[in-house]
N, C-alpha and C positions, 0 to 999 in steps of 0.2 A: 275397379267396377265400383261406380258411386253405389253408395247405400243410403242416399237422402231420399225419402220419400214423404209425402202428405198425407197418406192412407195406410202405411205400414208401418209400425211401430216397431222399437228395439226388441220387445218380448218375440215378435212373429218373426223378426229376421233370425234370432237366436234357435228359434225352434226349426227354422228352414235349413240352418247349418247342421242341426242335431240330425234331422232327417236325413239330408244329402251324407253325413258320416256313416248313418245305420247301414246305408245300402253301399257303401265304401267309395263315394263320390266325394270330389274335394268342392266345397261349396263354390269357390272361385273359377271353376270352370263354366259356371253359369251366368249368363248374362240378365239382368232384370231391368225391366223398361215399364213406368208408369205413364199410363194415356187415359183420355177421356174420364178426368177429374170432373166430377159433380159435386157441388156443395150446397147445401140449402142455406138459406140465410140464416146469420147468426142470431138476430132476434127471434127466430121461431122455438116454440118449446121442443121441436125434436132435432136440433142441429144435428148435421150428419158430413160426412166427406166419404165418397165413394170413389173408386176407379178401376179400371181394367189394369191388371199388371202381367205384362207378356214375359215367361221366363224361357231362355233359351239355352242350349246346349248343342254342340255341334250340329247345328242345323235343324234340330228339332225345337218347334215352339209350342207352347200352351199358354192359352190367357185365362187368368183368374180373375174373379171379382174381388175386390179389396175395399176396405172400410168397415163401417159399421154393420153388425150383426153379418159378417161373412166367416167364412171356414178354409180361406186360401188354401193355407198350410197344410190341412186334413188331405185337400183335394190333391195339392201338389204330391202328398206322402203316396196317395193312392196309385197316382201315376209314377211313381218311382216302384212301387209295388209291383206293376203291371210292367214295368222294362220300358217305359216310354221313353227314358231319357238315356237309356244303356247304348 
């Protein structure tokens, strides 16, 4: 699995791994794909990059917003709590 993203940083990936393991799941079982990347012009005062991150495991997929001012890891953890990826 490629873990190079434009809108997801290393600390978020570490948190993702931690959440997976907290629910007894191997992070390597998940496929992650970044789409719909939107970037504001770099010369603007509020430069940002946002995207949609699709996470899939065993045929079940969910889409999360990533980038500035998002909380996709918390949303993913909530889905794990609900058993969505089990």
